[in-house]
C-alpha positions in Angstrom: 70.7 -9.6 36.5 73.6 -10.3 34.1 73.7 -7.8 31.4 72.5 -10.8 29.0 69.8 -11.8 31.3 69.0 -8.2 31.6 68.7 -7.4 27.2 66.6 -10.6 27.0 63.9 -9.2 29.4 64.2 -6.0 27.0 64.2 -7.9 23.8 62.1 -7.9 21.3 59.3 -10.4 21.4 58.1 -11.8 18.1 54.7 -13.6 16.8 54.1 -15.6 14.3 49.9 -16.6 14.2 48.4 -19.2 12.0 44.9 -19.4 11.2 43.2 -22.0 8.6 39.9 -20.8 7.4 36.6 -22.7 6.5 36.9 -23.1 2.6 33.6 -21.5 2.5 34.5 -18.4 3.8 38.2 -17.6 2.9 37.1 -14.5 1.8 35.1 -13.4 5.0 37.9 -14.1 7.1 40.5 -12.5 5.1 38.6 -9.0 5.0 38.4 -9.1 8.5 42.1 -10.6 9.0 43.0 -7.3 6.9 41.0 -4.7 9.3 43.6 -5.6 12.5 46.2 -4.6 10.1 46.3 -0.9 10.1 44.7 -0.5 13.6 47.4 -2.6 15.0 50.4 -0.3 13.3 49.7 2.4 15.3 49.2 0.2 18.1 52.1 1.1 21.0 54.9 -1.0 21.1 54.2 -2.4 17.4 57.2 -3.1 15.6 56.1 -5.3 13.2 52.2 -6.2 12.2 52.5 -8.3 8.7 49.3 -10.9 7.5 50.6 -13.4 4.9 48.7 -15.5 2.9 50.2 -19.0 1.9 50.9 -19.5 -1.8 50.1 -23.3 -1.7 46.7 -23.0 0.1 44.6 -20.1 0.3 42.8 -20.9 3.5 45.5 -20.5 5.3 46.7 -16.6 6.7 49.9 -16.0 9.2 50.7 -13.1 11.1 54.0 -12.2 11.9 54.5 -9.3 14.6 57.0 -7.9 16.7 56.2 -6.0 19.8 58.5 -4.2 21.7 57.9 -6.0 25.2 55.7 -8.4 26.5 53.7 -5.5 28.4 52.7 -4.0 24.6 52.0 -7.6 22.9 49.6 -7.9 26.1 48.0 -4.6 25.8 47.5 -5.6 21.8 46.0 -8.8 23.0 43.3 -6.9 25.2 42.9 -3.8 22.5 39.3 -3.9 21.7 39.8 -4.1 18.1 41.2 -7.4 18.1 38.5 -8.5 20.7 35.5 -7.5 17.9 37.6 -9.5 15.5 38.5 -12.6 17.9 34.6 -13.1 18.6 34.0 -13.5 15.0 36.9 -15.6 14.3 35.1 -19.0 15.2 32.5 -18.7 12.4 34.9 -18.8 9.8 38.1 -21.2 11.0 38.1 -24.7 10.3 40.2 -25.0 13.7 41.4 -22.6 16.3 44.4 -19.8 16.0 48.1 -21.5 16.3 49.5 -18.3 18.3 53.9 -18.9 19.3 55.8 -16.3 20.8 59.3 -16.1 20.2 62.6 -14.2 21.7 65.7 -13.7 19.2 68.3 -15.9 20.8 71.1 -14.8 18.1 
């Protein structure tokens, strides 16, 4: 494997996950999402886990995440606290979450 390919395999994984609340459920979704932050930041391989709220649309929340590896991200996706939250989220969102994974190019 070339040095460039090897570094790409070990490069951190970036995730941008966007979710939009139903207008009547903004507070409930906000409270649920906030509970994820502290516990997730303690997970192995979590380098960044920030929850943002759109200034122009208070129903829109976005997580910006950085994980040390794909394995760390996969472990997070199966974590009990995240699975419990994911079971509740459908009650309060306008549509399914938009989750995108990225790897730094330059």
